[in-house]
N, C-alpha and C positions, 0 to 999 in steps of 0.2 A: 504493501500501499505503499504511496507517494504522495506527502502529506504536509501541508503552510500553514499558519497562522496569519493575519493579517494583523496589522501593530494596531489597529485604530482606537482604541478606549476597550479594549479585551473583546474588541465582537470577531467572532469568529466565519471565517469563512474561508473559501475554497481560492486560487491565486487560478486562473486559468491553464496560468502553466502546469499548473500539476492536479494530478487525479487521489479520489479520497476523498474521504471521510473525516471529520476534524477529533479527535477527542483528549482527555484529560492528559493535561504529562502526569509521569509517574512521579513520586516520589524518591530521592533517596535513600536507602535504611539509613539508620542512626548509626547503625558499624562502618556500612561504606561514606560514610559523610566524616565519621572520624576519622577514617585510612586519610583521610581527599585532605583534611586540616592536619593531620601530623609528617605526613609522609607525600603529599603530593599527586597531582592529579596518573601517576607513572601508578601507585598504588591501586589505582581507581584498574586498568588496564588486567593488574594481572589477580584480581578479584575478577572478574567477569572478561574470561578469557574467549567467551563465544558471543561475546558484544564490546569489541576492545574500542569502539566509539564512545564509550558512557561518560564521558572523564571532564569535568566541566572545566571549561578557562581560567587561569587564577585571573581573580580581578587586579586592578590595576592600581599602584600608589600613585600615579600623577600626577602634580600639581602646580596646574600651569603660573598661575600666580609665583610662586616663590622659581620657575624659570625664567620669567621675566625680571624679577627682583633682582634674581643672581648674575641675568642680561648683564643688566642695568649699571649694577657694582662696577663688574665686570670692566664697562667699556668706562664708567668715568671715571676708571683707576689712570690717572697718566694718561689716557689715549691717545690724546697730541700728539708725547716724547715718544709711544710707544710705536705710532702708526710713519708709513710714509703718504701722502695723499695721489692718488691718478686718478684722475677723472677721464684720461685719451682715450674715444673708440674710435676703430676704425672699420669703416662698411666691405672692404674687399680683403681678401689677402694678401693682394698684389700691394696694397699700401703699407703693411708691413715689413718691407725692407728683409727678407727672408732667402734665406738659399735658396737660387731659381731649379736648383730640381730637390729641396726640400717641397715647393711649390709647381711642381711636378707632380710630387707623392699624392699635396694632398688632393689636387683635384684626379688625378688617377684613382684615388680613393672614392669619392662622390659629393666631393665636397664641393658646392657650386660658389656660397658665400658663409662668411661665419655667423656663426648661432651669438648669440648675445655674451656668453661668457668665453666666447672664443675673444669678440670684439675686442673686449674690454682684453681680458686674459694672458694673452699670448705674446703682447711684445711686452712687458714689466718684467716679464721671465727672462726671454732674448736678450734684455738688460741688463740681466747679473742680477736682480730685484730680489730677495726674500717674498713671498708672496702667500697667501689664505684667501683660497677660494672658494667660494661656495656659491651652487647653482641645483634646478634641480635635477632630477633623473634625466637621461634619454638625451641630454641637450649639449655636451659634449665636452666633458670635463676631459676625459683619455687623451682626446686627439688637442685638449688644451697643455698637457701639459707634457704631451709626447712632441709636437710641435716644437715645444720653449727646446726642449731639450737638446732633440735632431737640431739645432736649430746653431747649437751654444758646443758641438764634438767638434774636435782638433780630430781629422779621418784622416792624418799621417802619422798617428798614434795607433797603438792596437791599445793602451793601457784603460783601465775601467776608468770609465771621465761620470759618468750618472749612478746614480744608486734610485733602484724604485720600489717602496713596500709598500705589500695591499695583504688584505688577513687574511686569502682564503688563497688558494694554489688553483683554482678555476680563475677566479682573476685576474691572478698572478700573469696567465697565461696567456687570457685574452687579452692584457695592458702588451705584454711580448708580441701577439700578431701583429694590434695597429704597431708599435714601432715599429716594427717590419716592413707593416704596406707603406707607411708614411716614408720613410726609409729607402723602400726601393732603390732608389737612384740616387742615393748617396753610399746605398751598397753598404749600411750601418752594419756591426757585427754585434748582438742584441746576444740573451742568452738566458734561460729564466731558470733561478735556483729554488727550486720548492720539492717541500716532504716529498713523501713516496715515490722518488727516482732515485735513483742509481749516485751517489756519492761520488762514489770513482768517474762515473762519465762526468758528474757536472766539474772533478777538477782535472780532468781531460781537457772540457772547452774551454772554464776558462784558463785555463797554460798554455791552450795557444791564443790568447790576444783576446776579447770583446771590451766592445765600449761603451754598453751600457746594459749592466747588470737586474737585472727583472726579479723580486723573488716575495717569500714568506718570512717572517721573523728567523725562527727557529732556522732553520737553513741557509739564510746569509747570515745571522751571526755566526754557526760553523763555518763556513766557508772562512770570511772573515778569521777566525783563533785559528785555525788551522793554516793558513794564509794562505791557502789556495786563491782566496779572493784576496786583491791589495788594493787598499787603500792608499796609497799614495798620492793616487794622478783622480781619485774622484770631487770634483769642486759643484754635481750635482747631488740633490738627497730630496725626493719627492715622499711623501703620507700622501699615498690614495685610499678612500674612507676614512679620511684621520680618526672622526667621530668613534669607531669601531675600533683602531689600531694604538689610539690614545687612551683605550677603557683600562681596569685593572688589567685586563687579563695582558695585554701585550706591554704597555708603556713599559715596566722595567728591561723591553727586550728591546724594546726601541730606544733606553736611555742606553743602555750598551754598547749597540751597535754607533749608535751614533761617541761614545768614548771615543771608537776606534778611527772616527773619521779625523781626517787633515779640520783642523783651526779655520780655514777661512774657506768656507765651505754657503752655498746657497740652496735653500731650503723652501720649498713648497710643501703646503697642508691644502687636500683637494676634497672638500667631500660633499654628499646633496642634503649634510645635515652636521653641525656643528656649533653643539651645545656651551656653554661658560666652560666650564671644566676644562672640555677637552682645550681652550682656545685658551685658559689660562697654562694649561701644559706647556700652549707651544714659546711662551714670553721665555723657558730655560734656552732654548737654543736657534731663536730669531732673530734678524738683527733690522730692527724699525722695517717692519714688511711693510706690504702695498698691498691692502684686503678689499676685500672682492666679496660681502658677503649681504646676505635676504635675509633681510627680519622675518621672525619666526609668522607672521600673519600676513609675509606675501609670497609663504612660498608655496607658488601656485600650483595646483594637478592639471594643469591648462591643458587640451584635447582626452584628459581623460574621461568617459563617464564613470560616474560611480554612483554604484544601488548597493541595494542589504534584500538580505530575502528572514527573513521571520521563520524560523527553523523548531522554532518549542524548546525540543529537545536536542541534545546529544543525537540517538542514534536515525532521527527524522532526517542526519545531513546528509546521509549515504544516500538516500532512497533519492533527497531533493536535487543530488548527483547528478545521478543514473539521467534523470527527466533533462539535465541542462545537457547532458553528451554528448548529443544529434551534435545543436550549437558550438560544443565546445570541437567536435573533429572540424567544422569550416575552417577555424582561425587556425592558428598553433599555437597553443593556449595553459600556462604554468598556474598550477595546485598551492599552495603553499597548504602545510600544514605545522606544528609548534614542534610535534618529538617525530625522533629518528623513527622509533618504534609503531608511529601512526601512522607513517610513509609507508611503512610498510603493510602497512597492514590495509588499510585501503589500498596501494597497489592491489594485492594478495583479492581484498571483493569486488573492484572494479572489473580484474581477470578471470574473477565466476562469474561473473554478469554478462564477459564476453564482448567488455570493452578495453580496447586496446587502448594500451597506458606503457608510461615509462614511469621509473622516480628515479633520483638523485640522493644521498643526502653522504653527512660524512664520514658513515662505517664502511662505506662502501670504498674498493683499495683504488688507487690510483686510474690504472686500467680501463678499471670499469667504468668508474665517472667520464674519463678520458672519450670511450667509446659511447657513452649515451648521450654526451654532448656535442660530438661531429654530427654525430643522429638526427637529433633535435635542431640542430644548428643548417645541418641540412634539409631538413621538413621531411625526412624516414620516418620521426617519430613524427608525433603530432602534441599527444599531451603528455604533459609532462611533471609528475607530485613531488614536490622537494619541500626544506626547512628553509628556513633564511639562509643557509649555505650560501644558495641561490641569490638572494635577495641583493646584495652590493653588487652592481657593477658590470653585473654579466650581460654581453649585449649581441641579443637573440631579434633583428629588425624584424623578422615576422611575424612576434608576437605581438596575439590587438589581444588580447582577452587573458584575465589575471583572475582568479578565482582563491578566494581568502576561505577555507576548509575553518581554519581557526583565523579568529580575530589574532594580530600580532599583540605581546604581552607590553609591550606599550609605542605607544603613540607617534615614537622616529622610525620605524621597525614598516611605518604603515608606507607612507613614502616611495624607498628601497622596493616594495613589495608590488605596489601599483606602475609603478616608474617602468617597470617591467616589457607593462605596455606603454604603446604611444608612446616609442619612441621618432626623435627627434621632425616632431608637430605628426607623428601616422595617428590614425585615430585610433583607440583604445578603448576599452570597458572593462575596471574592476567590478566586481558583485562581491560580496560578503555575506556568510553566512551567520543571525544572528541568533543566538539563545537568548533565552532569560538572561542568564550570567553572564551576558557578552554586554546587554545595553550601555554597563556606565562604562565600559575601550568605546562603545560607539560612538556616545555624547563625547570624551574625552578625546579623540580624533576630528571629530567635527568640530570642537571648540581649540584643536591646534594650530589645524589649518585655514580654519577661519570660513570653513567648506560646508552643503549640505550635501549627503546622502541620499539614497532615495529610495523608495521602497521598488526594484525591479518590476517592472510593466512587462503583461506578459509576449509584447511581440520584442520580444530579447533577439532574437534571429536578425531582427532588421535593425539593432542596433552596431552590429560589427561589420 
C-alpha cells in the first residue's frame, strides 16, 4: 500500500501521485523509544531487522540567532585589518589576463563566460593574494581555484608547486579531473593522493615529478612525512569544502600539514558554506585575504525547485519512493540517506522490487566506489543512493533530481545535497521526505536559507 498524508491542519488526504488509504501512524513502543534515546537510530535498526527503515531522524539543535550573533562578532573583530578589499569583476575570461593555453583549456571544457564566483574570484588568486571564497554549489568554485593555480605554475619545473586538499577521495579525484582538463594545453602534471590506493604507486608518481597534488589530508600528510612529497617548492595551498576540512575531524590534520609547508605560501579557502568557526580558524594561516562571502540569507538555491512529501511515518518512505521511481528513471537522480546501513537497506529493498539502482558509501572499497561513480557519470547508472559522502562537490552535470529520503541532520548540509541538481544554471528539483519527527528540521532549513519548500504537486514528472 502506498500512502501519503497532506500537511493542512491534520486533515488526511491522498496525494494524487500515491495510492491507498490512510491509517493512523503506529507509536513506538517504550522499549524501542528508550533504545533510540540512549543508543541512537542504529539501535532501532538492530531491533527491527525486518523493517530497517523505522528510525526517527534525530532532531536538530540548530539556533539561527546564535549563528548570526557569532558571525557578527567574528566579522566585527578587527575586520578591516584582517581582510583585503576586492571589488573588481570581469565579464569574460579574456579580460583576466590568463595564460593563452589556459584560456584554450577553459573554452575547451565548455565554459563560455565566467560565473559570478569566477568573475570575482579567479584574478585575485592569479595575483598571488590569499582568498576566502564562498558561493552556491554548482557555480564553478572548483574551476575558480583550478584556473588560479594553473595560471601561476612554472611549467619549466617538475617540482610540486600547488597542494589542494579535499575532505573525500571522490572529491579529490573530481578536482584532479577538472585540473587536468583545464590544464590540458599546458600539459600540467597533476596527481591525486588519496586513501585506499597504493602508497608505492603514489611514491613512484611523485618521484617522477608532479606540479599539482590534490588529495585527502591523511594520505597527503603521510606523503609529506615520508618525504615522498617534497614541500620545498609548494607556493599555493588550497582547501576545498573548507567548512568540512576545518571541522574538528580534519582541523588537526590541516595544522600538521600546514606546519610542513614553506612560510611564504598563498592560501585559498573555498566552500558553499563558511560558518563562523571555520572563518575564525583561517586567521591562523592567512595573510590579509580577499574575502568573497555570501551572507547566510543570500545563499540562494536559484534554479532548484524544492518540495516536500509528508509520509507520516518512516516505513511509508519506501512505498513513496517506489511510486516516484518511474519519474526518477526519466533523468539521473541522487537519493540521500543519513547512514551507510540505511543506504544498503534501501538499495536491497529497491532491488527486491525490481527497481534498478546503484549505491555508494564510505564502507565500500575504493575500486568499487570508482566503478559506481564512473557508471553514474557515464549515464549507464541513472539512480544513485548514497550518504553525505557524495553531497560535497561531486559534479555530475546530468543530475536534475535529488531526493532526501532522510533530511540532513544539519541545515548547512542541505545546500550541499540539493546542489547536486541544477548544476551551472540547469533546471533542478529537490524532493524531501518528511515524517512528523522531521517537521522541526524542515522549518530550520527554510529559516536558514530564507526559502519556502512547498508540498509536492501531482504533476511531478512535468517539473523535471
